[in-house]
C-alpha positions, 0 to 999 in steps of 0.5 A, a space after each residue: 500499499 502506498 500511503 507516503 503521498 497522502 501523508 506528505 500532503 497532510 504533513 505539508 497542509 498542517 505545516 502551512 496552517 502553522 506558519 507564523 506571518 507578520 508577527 501572528 501566533 504560531 498556531 491557529 489557536 493563537 491566531 484566532 485568539 489574537 484576531 478575535 475573529 470568532 466574535 465577528 458578527 458574520 461568523 456568529 450569524 453563519 453559526 446562528 448563534 444567539 447569546 451563547 449558543 447556536 439555535 441549530 440543534 443538528 450535530 452534523 452542522 458542527 466540526 468541533 466537539 462542543 461547537 454549538 456552544 463555542 464559536 471559537 472552538 468551531 472556528 479553530 476546527 473549521 480552519 483546521 479541516 478546511 486545510 486537510 487533504 481530501 478523502 474519496 469517502 468523506 465529504 470535505 469540510 469546504 464542500 459541507 460548508 461553502 459559505 464558511 469557506 467563501 467568508 474565511 478565505 478572504 479573512 485568512 489569505 494574508 495569514 494562512 494559505 488554503 487550497 480550494 477543493 472542487 466541490 462537484 455536488 455544491 457546484 451542481 446544486 448552485 448551478 441549478 439554484 440560479 445565479 442572478 438574484 434572490 427574492 423573499 416570497 411572502 405568502 398571505 395568512 391562512 385562517 384555516 391553519 393556526 400555523 399560517 395565520 400570520 403569513 409565511 416566508 420562503 426564499 427564491 433563487 432567480 435565474 434569468 435564463 429560465 423561461 418561467 420563474 415558477 421553475 426557479 429553486 425555493 428554500 422553505 422552512 417549517 415544523 416537522 410535524 407527524 401526520 394527523 396530529 391532534 389539533 390541541 397537541 399541534 397548537 401547544 407543541 407549536 407554541 412551546 417548542 415541541 417540534 423541530 423545524 427543518 429547511 427543505 428545497 423544491 422548485 418554486 412552482 410546487 410552493 405556488 401550487 400548495 399556497 396559491 392554488 390549493 390554499 388560495 393564498 396570494 404570493 408576493 415576491 420581493 426581489 433583493 437588491 444584493 451584489 453578486 458577492 452577497 448573492 453567492 454568500 446567501 446562496 451558499 449558506 442556504 445550501 449548508 442549512 438544507 436538512 439542518 434542524 432547529 427547535 421550532 417555536 410558532 411565535 419566534 423561531 419560525 419561518 420569518 426569523 429563519 428567512 430573515 437570518 439567512 438574508 441578515 448574514 449579508 446585512 449589518 442590521 437584524 431584519 426584525 425587532 429583536 426586542 419583541 417576543 415574536 417575529 412576524 413575516 410582515 415585519 421582516 418585509 417591512 424591515 427589507 423595505 426600510 433597508 432599501 433592500 427590495 429591488 422589485 416586487 411581483 405578485 403571484 395571485 391565487 386561483 381565487 384572486 385571479 377569478 375575482 380580478 377577471 370577474 370584477 373586469 366584467 360589465 354588469 350585464 356580462 357578470 349576469 351572463 357568466 352566472 347564467 352560463 356557470 349554472 346551466 353550462 350551456 355553450 350555446 348561450 355564449 353565441 349570444 355575446 356579440 362582442 368578441 372582447 366581452 366573449 373572451 373575457 367571459 370565457 376566461 372568467 369561467 375557466 378561472 372559476 372552474 379552477 377555483 371551484 376545483 379547490 373547493 370541491 376536490 372533484 376532478 371529474 367535475 372539473 374536467 367535464 366543465 373545462 374541456 368542452 369550454 376549451 374546445 369551444 374557445 378554440 373555435 372562436 377568433 383570437 382576441 388580444 386583451 388589454 391588461 387594465 387591472 389596477 395594481 393591488 396594494 402590497 401587504 407591507 402597506 397595511 396597518 402595522 400590527 402592534 397598536 397602542 390606543 388612548 382616549 376618553 370613555 364616557 358612561 352614564 355614571 362617574 364610574 364609567 367615565 375616564 381614560 381608556 388605554 388599549 395595547 394590542 400585540 398583533 395583528 389586525 382587525 376588520 376595520 384596519 387597512 388590510 392589504 394581502 389579508 382577508 379584508 373583513 377578518 380579524 386576527 388578534 393576540 393579546 389585546 388588552 384594555 385598561 380603564 382609569 377613572 378618578 378612583 382607581 385603574 382596572 382591567 376591562 378586557 383581554 383578548 388572548 386570541 381572537 380569530 374572526 373569518 369573515 370572507 363572503 362570496 364576492 360573486 353570488 355564484 353558488 359554489 363561491 360560498 366563502 367562510 364565516 366563523 369566529 373564536 375568542 378566548 380571554 378575560 372581561 370585567 363588566 357590570 355583570 361580573 368579571 372572569 375568563 371567557 371563551 366564545 365561538 360561532 359560525 355564520 353567513 356573510 354576503 356582499 351587499 355592495 362592493 364595499 359593504 358586507 352583511 354578517 349573520 352569526 350564532 355564537 356560544 359563549 361560556 364564562 366563569 362570571 355570573 353570565 355563565 353560558 350564553 347563546 348570542 345571535 348577531 347581525 352586523 354590517 361592515 364597510 372597509 373599502 375606503 382608504 380614509 374611513 371604515 365602520 361597523 354596526 352590530 346588534 347582538 342578543 345575549 340569551 343566558 341559560 342559567 340566569 336573568 342576564 338576557 339583553 340586547 347589545 348594540 355597537 357602532 364604530 367608525 375609524 377615521 384618518 386611516 394610515 399605516 401608523 395611526 387612526 382615530 376611532 369613534 365607538 358607541 356601545 349600549 349594553 343596558 346603558 350608553 358608553 361613548 369614546 373616542 380613541 387615537 390609535 398609533 401602530 408600530 
């Protein structure tokens, strides 16, 4: 066996890595100690160090024993292994950690000589991933899944040579959950770190299919303004993280933090508010905008949005014709549409509706039985080029900011009910905020606290720990376009009838009265530890949220208690004025056996 050559190569590389230059210490350990490179911000980001340890829990990510807890030990071992000779049966450290090598070779070039290893697997992956630019993709919130309430972030690697951006490579992060997990266990484990999070890769069209086509969530692509050197470092680090595991926490160590940390590798500032106990996807997008990192924004609308956009472009008579056609599927009725442009728009809207209906019904046979006859009919019609005159939609980061503080006078029938009211909402939005890239009339609120102060004392008035209200009416009146209307609320309340914790839930119907006004009928059940105990609460409401400057809601609710005499009507009217991303004014009138009024200034962060 000829072992001299490998041994000599190892000996030579070891000698090179320990040659003192320009007064540096004689060992790697000594040089690292003198340079303090292990405390460099980029090195700590490459290791995902927070405080005194790495967030990464996968042993294979660390070269040094105890490297998860010592950035210094990991740096020393990384330099050593980067200088070792290759072995045919072992993946070289340079090939396992190409981002570390990209960063270190410039730091070491005046002190140590490193021979760059040819890493065929990484080079092949890099070529497939794309070399032009990187995008952060935001998927709008999905109220049917607790883990997706606040939206989702992923990375997309762009290559201008590809014919379609859907073919680009994307990097995703999410909790590794078992199939058919119990919903309560799912929520609790997600909140308290019972799952591991993992990075995965796929062509972007697969994520677009999942989020945009099946879950009906709009996707927004934020192409980043990064130099080629920064693109190369971020891409290499994303490769390092594939199949690497973290402990997953729904509110903080989530997709938003992990994607922000990857992009933040090449930015001096953290791309989220590190002082808050949560990280929201929309906060990361806002930080990207503030840092002037966004070069271009593209929208990938969902099947539902595409259908609604085409439907809203139709004239009023053509909308009626479309509804009639969708009800009877009589292709001959299309011959009555004389204008070829109107006919083309009507057929496009019908095809979009079939795709949307397929998501709702999951009936492929029904979908094909409708789609193919219409496509055959469409092929017999003259070609018409349509002008895209749709209005550019507002982007998610143009919505009202999530963290709210409000203050203002509240006036009641007695001095006890007159004073100052303070309110803080940790997240996220309600049906009267500027809701772009979200269900316009929905509510998603976490830790919404109201405190009341009069001349005698200060007391807790109301606390919503969680409030989710889905008001997504049919936008067309077409039978299959049913929408979703339900609510769930857990919290604490103090009023004239007692004080205590409560849980409330209900289901209902919603209907568009005008393009900007929705009517809601809801049947709620409420349980409380206060004197009200169990109640049946039917509710009627109208909500308007179509004007940039104002929004309002009017509500009438009847509370039928099952175990006491506290039956009553509750009416409420709220008007929001001067709405911007950062502030608004609220006027509130509420009658619960006595009238209370208030005017409050809301500021958002």
